[in-house]
Each structure stands twice: as C-alpha cells, then as structure tokens.
C-alpha positions as CSV (number, residue, x, y, z in Angstrom):
1,M,71.1,41.1,15.1
2,N,67.6,39.5,16.5
3,F,68.2,35.8,18.2
4,E,65.9,33.8,20.1
5,N,68.5,32.7,22.8
6,L,71.1,35.5,22.7
7,L,70.8,39.0,23.8
8,I,73.6,41.6,21.8
9,S,74.0,44.8,23.1
10,R,77.3,47.5,22.5
11,E,79.3,49.8,24.5
12,N,82.2,52.2,23.6
13,G,83.6,49.3,20.9
14,C,82.4,46.0,23.3
15,A,80.0,43.7,22.2
16,I,78.1,41.8,25.0
17,I,76.6,38.7,24.0
18,T,74.5,37.3,26.8
19,I,73.2,33.4,26.3
20,N,69.4,34.2,27.6
21,R,67.6,31.0,28.4
22,P,67.5,31.5,32.2
23,K,64.6,28.5,32.9
24,K,67.3,25.9,31.5
25,L,70.2,28.0,33.3
26,N,71.4,29.0,29.9
27,A,72.0,25.2,28.7
28,L,73.1,25.3,25.3
29,N,71.4,23.2,23.0
30,I,72.0,23.1,19.3
31,E,70.1,26.1,18.3
32,T,72.1,28.1,20.8
33,I,75.2,26.9,19.4
34,E,74.3,28.1,16.0
35,E,73.2,31.3,17.0
36,L,76.4,31.6,19.1
37,H,78.3,31.2,15.5
38,D,76.1,33.3,13.8
39,A,76.9,36.3,16.3
40,F,80.3,36.0,16.9
41,K,80.9,35.8,13.0
42,K,78.9,38.9,12.4
43,L,80.5,40.7,15.1
44,D,84.3,39.6,14.4
45,S,83.9,41.1,10.7
46,D,82.6,44.1,12.2
47,S,85.6,46.6,12.4
48,S,83.9,48.8,15.2
49,V,83.6,46.1,17.4
50,K,87.1,45.9,19.4
51,T,86.2,43.3,22.0
52,I,83.1,40.5,22.4
53,L,82.2,39.7,26.4
54,I,80.1,36.5,26.5
55,T,78.2,36.3,29.8
56,G,75.1,34.3,30.9
57,S,71.9,35.8,31.9
58,G,70.6,35.9,35.5
59,E,73.1,35.6,38.8
60,K,72.9,31.4,38.7
61,A,74.4,30.2,35.6
62,F,77.0,31.4,32.7
63,V,76.2,28.1,31.3
64,A,75.3,25.1,33.3
65,G,76.3,22.5,30.6
66,A,74.4,21.2,27.4
67,D,70.9,20.2,26.6
68,I,70.9,16.5,27.4
69,S,67.8,16.0,26.3
70,E,68.9,16.6,22.5
71,F,71.0,13.7,22.5
72,A,70.4,11.4,25.6
73,H,69.2,8.9,22.7
74,F,72.1,9.6,20.0
75,S,74.0,6.6,18.2
76,V,77.9,6.4,18.0
77,E,77.7,8.2,14.8
78,E,75.5,11.1,15.8
79,G,77.6,11.5,19.2
80,E,80.8,12.0,17.3
81,D,78.9,14.6,14.3
82,L,77.6,16.5,17.4
83,S,81.1,17.0,18.8
84,R,82.7,17.5,15.6
85,R,80.7,20.1,14.3
86,G,80.4,22.0,17.8
87,Q,84.0,22.1,18.0
88,E,84.0,23.4,14.4
89,I,81.5,26.3,14.4
90,L,81.7,27.6,18.2
91,F,84.4,26.2,20.3
92,D,87.5,26.2,18.1
93,F,85.8,29.0,15.8
94,V,85.4,31.2,19.4
95,E,89.2,30.5,20.1
96,N,90.6,31.6,16.4
97,L,88.4,34.4,16.6
98,S,90.8,37.7,15.4
99,T,88.5,39.7,18.0
100,P,89.3,39.0,21.9
101,V,87.0,37.3,23.8
102,I,86.6,37.5,27.3
103,A,84.0,35.1,29.1
104,A,82.1,36.8,32.4
105,V,81.5,33.7,33.9
106,N,78.4,34.8,36.2
107,G,77.8,31.4,38.5
108,F,77.4,28.3,37.1
109,A,80.0,27.0,34.2
110,L,79.4,23.1,33.9
111,G,80.2,20.9,31.0
112,G,79.8,22.7,27.7
113,G,79.7,26.0,29.6
114,L,83.2,25.9,30.7
115,E,84.1,24.5,27.5
116,L,83.0,27.8,26.2
117,A,84.6,30.1,28.6
118,M,87.7,28.0,28.2
119,A,87.3,28.6,24.3
120,S,87.5,32.5,25.2
121,H,90.7,34.2,24.9
122,F,90.5,34.7,28.8
123,R,88.0,34.3,31.8
124,I,86.8,36.3,34.8
125,A,84.3,35.2,37.2
126,S,82.0,36.1,40.1
127,D,82.6,34.8,43.6
128,N,79.8,32.7,43.4
129,A,80.8,31.1,40.3
130,K,81.2,27.1,40.1
131,M,82.9,25.6,37.4
132,G,83.5,21.6,36.4
133,L,83.3,19.3,33.8
134,P,80.7,16.6,35.1
135,E,80.4,14.6,31.8
136,V,81.6,11.0,33.1
137,S,78.7,11.0,35.8
138,L,76.7,10.9,32.4
139,G,78.6,8.2,31.2
140,V,80.5,10.3,28.4
141,I,83.4,12.6,28.1
142,P,83.6,16.5,27.3
143,G,82.9,16.4,23.6
144,Y,84.0,20.4,23.1
145,G,87.5,20.5,23.7
146,G,87.5,20.2,27.5
147,T,89.8,17.5,27.8
148,Q,92.1,19.3,25.5
149,R,91.9,22.9,27.1
150,L,91.6,21.9,30.5
151,A,94.8,20.3,30.6
152,Q,96.5,23.6,28.8
153,L,95.0,25.8,31.2
154,V,95.3,23.9,35.0
155,G,98.0,21.1,34.0
156,K,97.5,17.4,33.3
157,G,97.3,16.4,36.9
158,R,94.6,18.8,38.0
159,A,92.4,18.1,34.5
160,M,92.6,14.2,35.2
161,E,91.0,15.1,38.7
162,M,88.5,17.4,37.7
163,V,87.6,15.2,34.7
164,M,87.7,11.8,36.6
165,T,85.9,13.3,39.9
166,A,83.2,14.9,38.0
167,G,83.5,17.5,40.7
168,M,83.1,21.4,40.9
169,I,85.7,24.1,41.7
170,S,84.9,27.5,43.7
171,A,85.9,30.5,42.0
172,E,89.0,30.8,44.2
173,E,90.2,27.2,43.5
174,A,89.8,28.5,39.5
175,N,91.8,31.2,40.1
176,K,94.6,29.6,42.0
177,F,94.8,27.0,39.4
178,G,94.8,29.5,36.3
179,L,91.5,28.9,34.9
180,V,90.5,32.5,35.8
181,N,92.6,35.4,35.8
182,H,90.3,37.9,38.1
183,I,87.4,37.3,40.6
184,T,85.2,40.1,41.9
185,T,81.6,40.0,43.1
186,Q,78.4,39.9,41.3
187,E,77.7,43.4,40.6
188,E,81.4,44.1,39.6
189,L,81.9,41.3,37.4
190,L,80.4,43.4,34.0
191,P,82.4,46.5,35.2
192,L,85.4,44.9,35.7
193,A,84.9,42.8,32.8
194,M,84.1,46.4,30.8
195,K,87.2,48.0,32.1
196,L,89.5,45.3,30.8
197,A,87.9,45.2,27.5
198,A,88.8,49.1,27.5
199,K,92.2,48.7,28.0
200,I,92.4,46.3,25.3
201,S,90.5,48.5,22.7
202,R,93.2,51.4,23.2
203,N,95.9,49.0,21.8
204,S,96.1,47.8,18.1
205,S,93.5,45.5,16.9
206,I,95.9,44.4,14.2
207,A,98.5,43.5,16.7
208,I,96.4,41.8,19.2
209,S,95.0,39.5,16.5
210,A,98.8,39.0,15.4
211,A,99.5,38.0,19.2
212,M,96.2,35.7,19.7
213,K,97.4,33.9,16.9
214,A,100.9,33.1,17.7
215,I,99.8,32.1,21.4
216,N,97.4,29.7,19.9
217,D,99.6,28.4,17.7
218,N,101.9,27.3,20.5
219,Y,99.2,24.8,21.3
220,K,98.5,23.1,17.9
221,D,99.8,20.0,16.7
222,G,102.4,20.4,13.9
223,V,102.9,24.1,14.4
224,N,105.7,26.1,15.3
225,G,104.2,29.1,17.5
226,F,108.0,30.5,17.1
227,E,107.6,30.4,13.6
228,T,104.4,32.1,13.6
229,E,105.7,34.6,16.2
230,I,108.2,35.7,13.6
231,S,105.7,35.6,10.4
232,E,103.4,38.0,12.2
233,F,106.0,40.3,13.8
234,G,107.1,40.9,10.7
235,H,103.5,41.7,9.0
236,C,103.2,44.0,11.7
237,F,105.8,46.0,10.3
238,G,103.9,46.3,7.0
239,T,100.7,47.9,9.0
240,E,99.1,51.5,9.4
241,D,98.7,50.6,13.1
242,F,102.7,50.3,13.3
243,K,103.3,53.4,11.8
244,E,100.8,55.2,13.9
245,G,102.1,53.7,17.3
246,T,106.1,54.2,16.7
247,S,104.6,57.7,15.4
248,A,102.8,58.3,18.6
249,F,105.7,56.7,20.7
250,L,108.5,59.2,19.1
251,E,106.1,61.9,19.2
252,K,105.1,61.4,22.8
253,R,101.3,61.4,22.1
254,S,98.4,59.0,22.7
255,A,98.1,56.4,19.5
256,N,94.8,56.8,17.6
257,F,95.1,53.1,15.7
258,P,93.3,53.0,12.4
259,G,93.2,49.0,12.8
260,K,94.7,48.5,9.4
C-alpha cells in the first residue's frame, strides 16, 4: 500500500500505521482522512493482520489537530458534511473495526488527533504527550465524535471542563482520568505497544472481534449490549477457534487459533 501521508509497516502480525506529515505536526487534512480509511479497510480485511497500531511520525505529535486551513471558510452545510463524512469513514469506522486498534500517542494529540486516539480501542502514551480538544477557542466544537467519546472515557464533568476550557492535559492526568491505559518513555512507546499487540495476537481473533462488538454496543443508543453479548457468546460456540481453544485447554497445550 502506497500513500502520500501514511507509512505502513508490519511485524509479527501487527500492522503499524504512521501518519507522516511532520511539517504540519501530522494534522489531519481531508486527504489523510481518506487515506486512513483505505488503510484501515485493507488491513482489517487481511487475515494475517491481528492488531493495528496507529501513531504519528517524529517525537512532537501524534496528530496536532485538523488542518484548519481546509475548512476555515466552510458554510453551515459544508461543516455538517465534513463532520458526518469524517465520522462515517474514519472515526466510527475505526471504533467498529473487527481488528483491535491501539493508539500509540507520541506527543500532541489535539482536536481530531485526540478524537482519532479515542476512536481506537485503547490508548498508550509517551510521557511527553499532551491531549486536548481546543475547538471552542476557534468558535467551533469537536466534530469527529469528541464530545461523545471523551465523556464516555473520562466522565461528563471532566469532559465538560476539558472542552469548555480548551486546555491540554498531561499524559499523567490522562492516565489518572482513564483516557490512556499506560504511560512510558518516547523510546519505549512502540516496544510497549508491540508487546501488548503480541499478547492480543496470541488469543482468538474471532473472540476478540465479538468482545469488541459487545463492549461497543453498550454505548450505542437503542442497542442492548447484554443481548449482543449473549448473541456473540453463543456464536463463538460454532467457531473453529472455540474448538481449538477448549481442546488446547483440556489437553494442557498452547492454542493455535485458526481465526475461523
């Protein structure tokens, strides 16, 4: 896969997507959002890919926001279309991917950058990371799911404060709030991400996909997450992964999941 603004590499079943716009601190423009959609879609359909890492190039920024120059003169209708399309093709798309996505936040994650990290299934951060949703300082609000996912992750009160003040929080604060799972040094960020990816890859990809769907459904209006869990739990019994996993347990050996 060749992209203008992305670098793709693979290692032991893990695909690494690096947003590569260092002169713009990896800001998300429309082209990059489209490329990310294509990359995630292709990697998700590849059975050899067990996990996906998303990070930014350099040591300053994961993604330092959206490319404001692209939409500074948009109309009301154009603004709504920008938000709706972005959510559909990237942010909601990533959240509902069947392959686990880990965001390795290696610096500033602001605006659309934090929204992309929050759409990932979980986040780890370098100790120099700074996170925030500064959109109200520009006279607009987060438009790629930020008002919804931030409240889900850190609670309504903290989300209100972060959005209304347009301020940034440190990696330590993000960890305390539950926004990130782990903090490490810049040098150890990708190794830690790869270690977590390797742990995930040893388990059933079918079961992991089912579990992610059930967890996500708890946060969807009009959807009963418990019913999803029941359905997905039952579906697992008809998979080859279940047969292999239970056989391996009873035979006291390591499972070799076929992913079917």
